[in-house]
C-alpha positions as CSV (number, residue, x, y, z in Angstrom):
1,M,76.3,66.8,108.7
2,L,78.4,63.9,107.9
3,L,81.0,64.3,105.1
4,K,80.4,60.7,103.8
5,D,76.8,61.6,102.9
6,Y,78.0,64.3,100.5
7,F,81.4,63.3,99.2
8,P,81.3,60.3,96.7
9,N,83.9,57.6,97.1
10,L,85.2,59.0,100.4
11,D,87.7,56.8,102.1
12,K,86.1,54.9,105.1
13,K,88.6,56.4,107.5
14,Y,87.0,59.8,107.1
15,H,83.3,58.6,107.4
16,K,82.9,60.0,110.9
17,L,83.9,63.5,110.0
18,S,81.3,66.2,110.1
19,F,80.9,69.8,109.0
20,K,78.7,72.7,109.8
21,G,78.5,74.6,106.5
22,I,80.0,75.3,103.1
23,A,81.7,78.2,101.4
24,F,83.7,79.0,98.3
25,N,84.5,82.6,99.4
26,S,86.9,82.6,102.3
27,K,85.1,85.7,103.7
28,E,82.1,83.5,104.2
29,V,83.9,80.7,106.1
30,K,83.0,80.0,109.7
31,D,84.2,77.5,112.2
32,G,83.6,73.9,110.9
33,Y,82.9,75.0,107.3
34,I,84.2,73.1,104.3
35,F,86.0,75.5,101.9
36,F,85.8,74.8,98.2
37,A,88.9,76.1,96.4
38,F,88.7,76.6,92.7
39,K,89.8,79.1,90.1
40,G,87.4,81.8,89.0
41,K,87.6,84.3,86.1
42,S,89.5,86.9,88.1
43,T,90.6,85.1,91.3
44,D,91.8,81.7,92.3
45,G,90.2,80.4,95.5
46,N,93.3,78.3,96.1
47,F,95.2,81.4,97.1
48,F,92.8,81.9,100.0
49,I,93.0,78.5,101.6
50,K,95.2,79.9,104.4
51,D,92.6,82.5,105.1
52,A,89.8,79.9,105.2
53,I,91.8,77.8,107.6
54,K,92.4,80.8,109.8
55,K,88.7,81.3,110.0
56,G,87.9,77.8,111.1
57,S,87.8,75.5,108.0
58,E,89.2,72.1,108.7
59,I,88.3,70.5,105.4
60,I,89.5,71.9,102.0
61,I,88.2,70.5,98.7
62,T,90.4,71.5,95.7
63,D,91.3,70.5,92.2
64,K,94.8,72.0,92.4
65,F,96.6,70.0,95.1
66,K,96.9,66.3,94.3
67,I,96.7,65.2,97.9
68,N,94.0,63.3,99.9
69,G,94.8,63.5,103.6
70,W,95.7,65.5,106.6
71,K,98.2,68.4,106.6
72,N,98.6,70.4,109.8
73,N,95.3,69.1,111.2
74,V,93.4,70.1,108.0
75,L,91.9,67.5,105.7
76,F,92.6,68.2,102.0
77,L,90.5,66.3,99.5
78,N,91.1,66.4,95.8
79,D,88.2,66.6,93.3
80,K,88.5,67.1,89.5
81,N,85.4,69.4,89.5
82,P,84.9,71.1,92.8
83,R,82.3,73.5,91.3
84,N,80.0,70.5,90.4
85,L,80.6,69.0,93.9
86,L,79.8,72.4,95.5
87,A,76.5,72.5,93.6
88,K,75.6,69.0,94.7
89,F,76.5,69.8,98.3
90,S,74.3,72.9,98.2
91,S,71.3,71.1,96.6
92,K,71.5,68.4,99.3
93,I,72.0,70.8,102.2
94,F,69.2,73.1,101.2
95,N,67.1,70.2,100.0
96,K,63.6,71.7,100.1
97,K,62.6,72.9,96.6
98,P,59.5,74.2,94.9
99,N,57.5,71.6,93.0
100,N,57.5,73.4,89.6
101,L,60.9,74.7,88.6
102,I,61.6,76.2,85.1
103,G,64.9,76.9,83.6
104,V,65.1,79.4,80.7
105,T,68.3,79.9,78.7
106,G,69.3,81.8,75.5
107,T,71.0,85.1,74.7
108,N,68.0,87.4,74.7
109,G,64.5,87.2,76.2
110,K,65.1,85.3,79.4
111,S,64.1,88.1,81.7
112,S,61.0,88.9,79.7
113,I,59.7,85.3,79.7
114,A,60.4,85.0,83.4
115,N,58.5,88.3,84.1
116,F,55.5,87.4,81.9
117,Y,55.3,84.0,83.6
118,F,55.4,85.7,87.0
119,Q,52.7,88.2,86.0
120,I,50.3,85.6,84.5
121,L,50.4,83.4,87.6
122,T,50.1,86.4,89.9
123,L,47.0,87.5,88.0
124,N,45.7,84.0,88.5
125,R,46.3,84.4,92.2
126,I,49.0,81.7,92.2
127,K,52.1,82.1,94.3
128,V,55.1,82.4,92.0
129,A,58.7,83.7,92.0
130,S,61.3,84.5,89.3
131,I,65.0,84.5,89.8
132,G,67.4,86.3,87.5
133,T,68.6,89.7,86.1
134,L,65.7,91.5,87.9
135,G,66.6,89.9,91.2
136,V,64.3,87.7,93.2
137,T,60.7,88.6,92.4
138,G,58.1,87.0,94.6
139,L,59.7,87.4,98.0
140,K,58.7,90.4,100.2
141,V,62.3,91.6,99.9
142,K,63.3,92.2,96.3
143,K,67.1,91.9,96.1
144,N,69.3,92.6,93.1
145,F,72.5,90.7,92.4
146,S,75.3,91.3,90.0
147,N,74.9,88.0,88.2
148,T,71.9,86.8,86.1
149,T,72.4,83.3,87.6
150,F,73.4,83.6,91.3
151,D,76.0,81.4,92.8
152,T,74.9,77.8,93.6
153,I,74.7,78.4,97.4
154,Q,72.5,81.5,96.9
155,I,70.2,79.7,94.4
156,N,69.6,76.7,96.7
157,K,69.1,79.0,99.8
158,I,66.6,81.0,97.8
159,L,64.7,78.0,96.6
160,K,64.5,76.6,100.1
161,K,63.1,79.9,101.4
162,L,60.5,80.0,98.6
163,K,59.4,76.4,99.4
164,E,59.1,77.4,103.1
165,R,56.8,80.2,102.0
166,R,54.7,77.8,100.0
167,I,55.8,79.2,96.6
168,E,55.8,76.1,94.3
169,N,56.2,77.9,90.9
170,V,59.6,79.3,90.2
171,I,61.2,80.3,86.9
172,L,65.0,80.7,86.9
173,E,67.2,82.4,84.3
174,A,70.0,80.1,83.3
175,S,72.9,82.2,82.0
176,S,75.8,80.7,80.0
177,H,78.1,81.7,82.9
178,G,75.9,79.9,85.4
179,L,75.8,76.7,83.2
180,N,79.5,76.8,82.5
181,Q,80.3,77.2,86.2
182,N,78.0,74.3,87.3
183,R,75.9,76.7,89.4
184,L,72.7,74.8,88.4
185,D,74.0,71.3,88.9
186,G,71.7,69.3,91.2
187,L,68.5,71.2,90.4
188,E,65.7,69.3,88.8
189,F,63.9,71.4,86.2
190,D,60.4,70.5,85.1
191,I,60.6,72.6,81.9
192,G,63.6,73.9,79.9
193,I,63.2,76.9,77.6
194,F,65.5,78.0,74.8
195,T,64.9,81.5,73.5
196,N,67.5,82.2,70.9
197,F,71.3,82.4,70.4
198,T,73.3,85.4,69.1
199,R,76.6,87.1,69.7
200,D,77.4,87.9,73.3
201,H,79.8,87.1,76.2
202,L,82.7,86.3,73.8
203,D,85.0,87.9,76.3
204,Y,84.3,84.9,78.4
205,H,83.5,82.1,76.0
206,K,86.0,83.3,73.3
207,D,84.1,81.9,70.3
208,M,80.5,81.2,69.2
209,E,80.9,77.5,69.1
210,T,82.1,77.2,72.7
211,Y,79.3,79.6,73.8
212,F,76.6,77.5,72.1
213,K,77.9,74.3,73.5
214,V,77.4,75.8,77.0
215,K,73.8,76.7,76.1
216,L,73.2,73.1,75.0
217,S,74.6,71.9,78.3
218,I,71.4,72.8,80.0
219,M,70.1,69.5,78.7
220,D,72.7,67.7,80.8
221,T,70.9,69.0,83.9
222,L,67.4,67.8,82.7
223,S,65.8,64.4,83.3
224,I,64.4,62.8,80.1
225,D,60.8,63.5,81.1
226,T,61.5,67.3,81.2
227,K,59.5,69.2,78.7
228,I,61.5,71.6,76.4
229,I,60.1,74.7,74.7
230,V,62.1,76.0,71.7
231,N,61.9,79.2,69.6
232,I,62.1,77.5,66.2
233,D,62.5,80.8,64.3
234,D,66.1,81.0,65.6
235,E,68.7,79.1,63.5
236,Y,70.4,77.8,66.6
237,G,66.9,77.0,67.9
238,K,66.6,74.5,65.1
239,I,69.9,72.9,66.2
240,F,68.8,72.9,69.8
241,F,65.5,71.2,68.7
242,T,67.4,68.5,66.8
243,E,69.8,67.8,69.7
244,A,66.9,67.7,72.2
245,T,64.8,65.3,70.1
246,N,67.8,63.1,69.4
247,R,68.3,62.8,73.1
248,G,64.7,61.7,73.5
249,F,63.2,64.9,75.1
250,K,59.6,65.9,74.4
251,V,59.9,69.2,72.6
252,E,57.3,71.8,71.7
253,T,58.3,74.5,69.2
254,I,56.9,78.0,68.8
255,G,57.5,80.8,66.3
256,F,56.3,82.7,63.2
257,S,57.6,79.9,61.0
258,D,55.1,77.4,59.4
259,I,57.1,74.6,60.9
260,A,56.4,75.7,64.5
261,D,54.0,73.5,66.6
262,V,52.6,76.8,67.9
263,K,52.4,79.5,65.3
264,L,52.4,83.3,66.0
265,R,51.0,86.2,64.1
266,V,51.0,89.9,65.0
267,T,49.4,93.0,63.7
268,Q,50.0,96.6,64.9
269,G,47.1,98.3,66.7
270,T,47.9,101.7,68.1
271,L,51.4,102.9,68.9
272,G,51.0,101.3,72.3
273,T,49.2,98.1,71.4
274,Q,49.4,95.1,69.1
275,F,47.2,92.2,68.3
276,I,48.5,88.7,68.6
277,E,47.2,85.4,67.1
278,I,48.4,82.1,68.4
279,V,47.5,79.1,66.2
280,R,47.6,75.6,67.7
281,G,46.3,73.1,65.2
282,D,42.7,74.0,64.4
283,L,42.5,76.4,67.3
284,V,43.2,80.2,67.0
285,Y,43.5,82.4,70.0
286,K,43.3,86.2,69.4
287,F,44.0,88.9,71.9
288,Q,45.3,92.4,72.3
289,T,48.4,93.3,74.3
290,H,50.4,96.4,75.3
291,L,53.6,94.5,74.5
292,I,55.1,95.8,71.3
293,G,57.3,93.9,68.8
294,E,57.4,90.4,67.4
295,F,60.1,89.4,69.8
296,Q,57.7,90.3,72.7
297,A,55.0,88.1,71.2
298,A,57.4,85.2,71.0
299,N,58.5,85.7,74.6
300,L,54.9,85.9,75.7
301,G,54.0,82.8,73.8
302,M,56.7,80.8,75.5
303,A,55.5,82.1,78.9
304,L,52.0,81.0,78.1
305,L,53.1,77.5,77.1
306,T,55.0,77.2,80.3
307,C,52.0,78.2,82.4
308,E,49.8,75.7,80.5
309,T,52.2,72.8,81.4
310,F,51.2,73.2,85.0
311,G,47.5,72.7,84.5
312,F,46.2,76.1,83.2
313,K,43.9,76.2,80.2
314,F,45.3,78.1,77.3
315,D,42.1,79.9,76.4
316,E,41.8,81.1,80.0
317,L,45.4,82.3,80.1
318,V,45.2,84.6,77.1
319,C,42.4,86.5,78.8
320,F,45.0,88.0,81.1
321,C,47.4,89.2,78.3
322,D,45.8,92.6,77.8
323,T,46.7,93.5,81.4
324,L,50.3,92.5,81.2
325,K,52.9,95.2,81.8
326,P,56.1,95.6,79.8
327,V,59.1,94.3,81.6
328,P,61.1,97.1,83.3
329,G,63.8,98.2,80.9
330,R,62.5,96.1,78.0
331,L,60.9,98.5,75.4
332,E,59.5,100.4,78.3
333,F,57.5,103.5,77.4
334,V,58.4,106.4,79.7
335,G,56.7,109.4,78.1
336,K,56.8,111.9,75.3
337,T,58.9,114.8,74.4
338,K,57.4,118.3,74.1
339,K,57.1,117.7,70.4
340,G,55.2,114.4,70.9
341,A,58.1,112.0,70.2
342,L,57.7,108.7,72.1
343,V,60.5,107.8,74.5
344,Y,61.4,104.2,75.4
345,I,64.0,102.6,77.5
346,D,65.4,99.2,76.5
347,F,68.1,97.0,77.9
348,A,69.2,95.7,74.4
349,H,73.0,95.4,74.5
350,T,73.7,92.8,71.8
351,P,73.6,93.3,68.0
352,D,70.6,91.0,67.6
353,G,68.7,92.6,70.6
354,L,69.2,96.1,69.1
355,K,68.2,94.9,65.7
356,H,64.9,93.4,66.9
357,L,64.2,96.4,69.1
358,L,64.5,98.8,66.2
């Protein structure tokens, strides 16, 4: 691979240089790799440049050292945002991608929407995959990772592998960490989903304003013809909607509010079921589900709208909702006590998540 095809504004004297791979962790460096050195939350990659060189890296890209040139037979190139450049390198190197790529962001609900989307398409015998907190679902090997949004090299490798296995429908959880660290730069989403926004990750973002700006930044990765689905019941969802429409995006809103394009209604059935109504203009779709809680109805509604975008008929999609299973760890029924009390497991770890759960 020629460096000039990946690095913008590269001096002509370096145009014949080539490389064999990329890494931002010195442990992953092999002979002929480019090492991207940048500061992380707990470590600074610039401290591991010597280790990367020892393992065979002859090209270092960094934002710390203001040099562009050779030093001890190693080429140092300065870039103001090496994270963004790494993402673009990754996307171009692993250039095969599924045709239908969905990005879902928000504080709560990402995993549920991704899982419902996966279940619905699977029931329709369509190859599909989801990438996020629950790992990579859709490959024969289900692997769990520590981050909701994997690093940019992992993401692009996984997407290429999915494409090679003819999986064209992929939904990806876009965490605030992933967006802030440019892990999703270079990806082309066909749909962007905003679930809600509540208190979380302030150890990283410091304040709510900064945190929300990061969530809004998903729009920076979208082309103008990308469809956006927004939970309009959420106060920040209204802000997200306004920002998206001001930028010229096509936005469809969903919620229990009368201002929603797609309106939701729920009534309790048994302890293990509820009835959902989805109103779209003059059309009303009614069905039963084993998913409990209004927040689950909203998540399911957004998953249904996502499926519909890729050619499925809404009235046919709702026929599968009665067979959907709760997401593991999301209001998951596990049994009863000897006295008959119901026992559930739920992943809720934010104030808003716990409030809606209860």
